[in-house]
BAMI-145118 format. One line per 10 residues: their letters; for each residue x, y, z of N, C-alpha, C, O. Coordinates in pm, whole numbers, plus 50000, padded with zeros to 5 digits. Each point is the difference from the previous one (the first is absolute). Layout:
BEGIN
A	X/Y/Z/X/Y/Z/X/Y/Z/X/Y/Z ~ ...
***
This chain:
BEGIN
MARQSNEATT	72987/87618/07994/49904/50176/50059/49900/49947/50023/49940/49924/49923 ~ 50013/50122/50234/49911/49962/50073/49958/50156/50062/50065/50095/50042 ~ 49751/49869/49933/49922/50093/49997/50064/50048/50159/50026/49923/50092 ~ 49986/50198/49907/50012/50091/50215/49823/50007/50022/49894/50009/49938 ~ 50169/49980/50209/49861/49929/50093/49957/50163/50052/49941/50001/50108 ~ 50084/50150/49822/49933/50123/50047/49838/50027/49950/49928/49958/49910 ~ 50063/50106/50167/49777/49986/49931/50057/50051/49838/49924/49943/49921 ~ 50141/50110/50031/49950/50067/49914/50046/49878/49873/49925/49995/49902 ~ 50149/49947/50100/50043/49889/49899/49891/49868/49942/49971/49945/49893 ~ 49982/50046/50292/49899/49914/49998/49887/49976/49954/49943/49894/49972
TAVCLSREEL	50010/50270/50018/49877/50024/49917/50000/50031/49844/49901/50030/49933 ~ 50218/49959/50027/49998/50019/49878/50058/49858/49893/50061/49893/50006 ~ 49854/50221/49878/49993/49815/49879/50114/50001/49935/50046/49889/49970 ~ 50024/50222/49994/50134/50026/49979/50134/49985/50019/50004/50041/50116 ~ 50105/49932/49859/50059/50049/50045/50109/50130/49995/50058/50016/49892 ~ 49969/50066/50204/50050/50168/49996/50112/50000/49868/50053/49900/49951 ~ 49966/50265/50002/50143/49987/49965/50085/49984/49998/50052/49981/49890 ~ 50016/50014/50212/50009/49994/50132/50027/49853/49961/50076/49967/49909 ~ 49834/49925/50192/50053/49832/49987/50005/50008/49781/50112/49969/49962 ~ 49834/50050/49973/50009/49996/49847/50197/50039/49975/50088/49927/49955
RDLCGTPYAT	49919/50202/50093/50151/50003/49973/50089/49914/50112/50122/50014/49997 ~ 49837/49925/50072/50079/49884/50121/50007/49919/49917/50116/49958/50006 ~ 49802/49964/49877/49972/49845/49963/50011/49951/49862/49998/49888/49949 ~ 50021/50297/49985/50107/50022/49850/50085/50052/50021/50066/50016/49898 ~ 49996/50046/50225/50142/50074/49976/50035/50131/49969/50093/50067/50044 ~ 49803/49967/49857/49952/50130/49978/49959/50086/49991/49898/49967/49941 ~ 50094/50191/50078/49891/50071/50042/49888/50052/49849/49885/50043/50010 ~ 50180/49940/49883/49959/50026/49869/49866/49859/49929/50017/49878/49989 ~ 49846/50219/49973/49902/49934/49976/50081/49983/49871/49940/50093/49946 ~ 50140/49870/49965/50033/49908/49939/50072/49912/49942/50000/49942/49891
KQMEFLILNG	50097/50059/50260/50079/49896/49992/49878/49901/50106/49962/49887/49969 ~ 50008/50162/50115/49857/49901/50095/49935/49951/49902/49965/49896/50055 ~ 49969/50096/49789/49964/49983/49977/50087/49866/49925/49978/49879/49996 ~ 50127/50205/49950/50099/49875/49963/50022/49864/50045/50005/49887/49951 ~ 50009/50181/50188/49984/49825/50103/49980/49956/49999/50047/49888/49980 ~ 49809/50164/50049/49869/49945/50024/49961/49858/49893/49971/49881/50013 ~ 50053/50226/49869/49947/49902/49828/50152/49832/50060/50009/49882/50034 ~ 50070/50242/49939/50120/49854/49989/49988/49921/50132/50075/49903/50010 ~ 49838/50123/50097/50032/49885/50103/49915/49900/49970/50017/49880/50024 ~ 49887/50175/49921/49863/49950/50014/49887/49998/50121/49941/49900/50038
IAHYKGLDGR	50039/50270/50027/49896/50038/50054/49910/50031/49954/49992/50088/49915 ~ 49925/49851/50127/49861/50066/49925/50002/50137/50100/50048/50006/50113 ~ 49882/50110/49807/49987/50114/50049/49913/50083/49920/49948/49938/49907 ~ 50014/50214/50105/49948/50072/49880/50038/50152/50034/50049/50039/50106 ~ 49916/50045/49773/50088/50088/50001/49844/50117/50006/49904/50018/49925 ~ 50146/50044/50223/49918/50113/50063/49942/50087/49927/50069/50003/49898 ~ 49787/50122/50081/50051/50142/49937/50105/50061/49983/50034/50023/49884 ~ 50029/50012/50202/50121/50048/50020/50105/49993/49932/50092/50081/50007 ~ 49902/49791/49897/50107/49893/49924/50069/49929/50082/50103/49952/49955 ~ 49858/50020/50197/50175/49909/50033/49883/49890/50091/49885/50028/50032
PRVLWATLEG	50173/49870/49989/50029/49900/50017/49914/49885/50101/50057/49891/50010 ~ 49842/50120/50049/49944/49883/50112/49929/49881/49994/49891/49956/49964 ~ 50243/49999/50099/49969/49876/50045/49921/49907/50183/50025/50028/50117 ~ 49901/49888/49838/49948/49971/50090/50056/49952/50117/50114/49959/49980 ~ 49852/50030/50126/50006/49969/50127/50027/49838/50004/50100/49937/50036 ~ 49746/50011/49905/50010/49850/49911/50066/49959/49952/50038/49883/50013 ~ 50009/50217/49893/50101/49927/49885/50128/49922/50109/50018/49879/49993 ~ 50038/50180/50074/50132/49990/50057/49969/49875/50137/50061/49903/50045 ~ 49805/50171/49984/50005/49862/50139/49945/49923/49963/49981/49920/50092 ~ 49978/50049/49825/49932/49833/49937/49849/49990/50065/49972/50073/50095
APDSAVAAAV	49922/49826/49844/49913/50005/50032/50009/49877/50173/50120/49973/50007 ~ 49823/49972/50088/49961/49973/50089/49993/49848/49966/49949/49961/49895 ~ 50119/49932/50226/50008/49866/49871/49823/49935/50038/49957/49896/49949 ~ 49974/50179/50135/49859/49945/50006/49990/50053/49819/49999/49911/49915 ~ 49997/50193/50055/49972/50041/49891/50086/49887/49842/49969/49943/49896 ~ 50114/50079/50166/50036/49883/49860/49900/49835/49999/49950/49961/49894 ~ 50034/49957/50243/49938/49929/50004/49931/49974/49899/50012/49932/49898 ~ 49854/50189/50186/49887/50039/49922/49991/49959/49882/49921/49918/49954 ~ 50192/50161/49976/50027/50033/49881/49966/49848/49935/49894/49955/49957 ~ 50242/49985/50056/49989/49865/49967/49888/49918/50028/49930/49986/49900
AVAEWKPNKV	50021/49944/50220/49885/49987/49972/49828/49994/49950/49894/49937/50003 ~ 50167/50170/49955/49850/50026/49876/50072/49997/49828/49945/49966/49896 ~ 50227/50093/50131/49995/49928/49799/50045/49793/50012/50002/49918/49908 ~ 50023/50064/50222/49981/49881/50018/49864/49902/49950/50023/49891/49947 ~ 49819/50163/50078/49898/49955/50007/49917/49970/49830/49981/50048/49888 ~ 49991/49815/50217/49995/49940/49815/49832/49943/50021/49988/49914/50087 ~ 49876/50130/49836/49875/49925/49969/50000/49877/50071/50083/49914/49971 ~ 49846/50070/50103/49960/49813/50011/49875/49999/49905/49983/49878/49996 ~ 49916/50174/49925/49975/49973/49866/49992/49929/49913/50062/50031/49898 ~ 49861/49847/50101/50135/49884/49913/49893/49970/49880/49878/50005/50011
A	50199/49961/49867/49984/50049/49883/49986/49900/49958/49979/49987/49880
***
């Protein structure tokens, strides 16, 4: 599922209801939650009871962010014991 290039979706943080329906294959909120849980897709429940999925969850982190995280995780102090 690719993000559409129109102005309405480029500023959105979460998938729209239509995009979530396309992802899950159903318009029903309870079935969408079931699909997201079964497929391990990170989401949260909005105040209206409908599931919310961030675009960042589906698009993933950029390679530079992953490289920076790996560099931080591999850091070791120079202190001699």
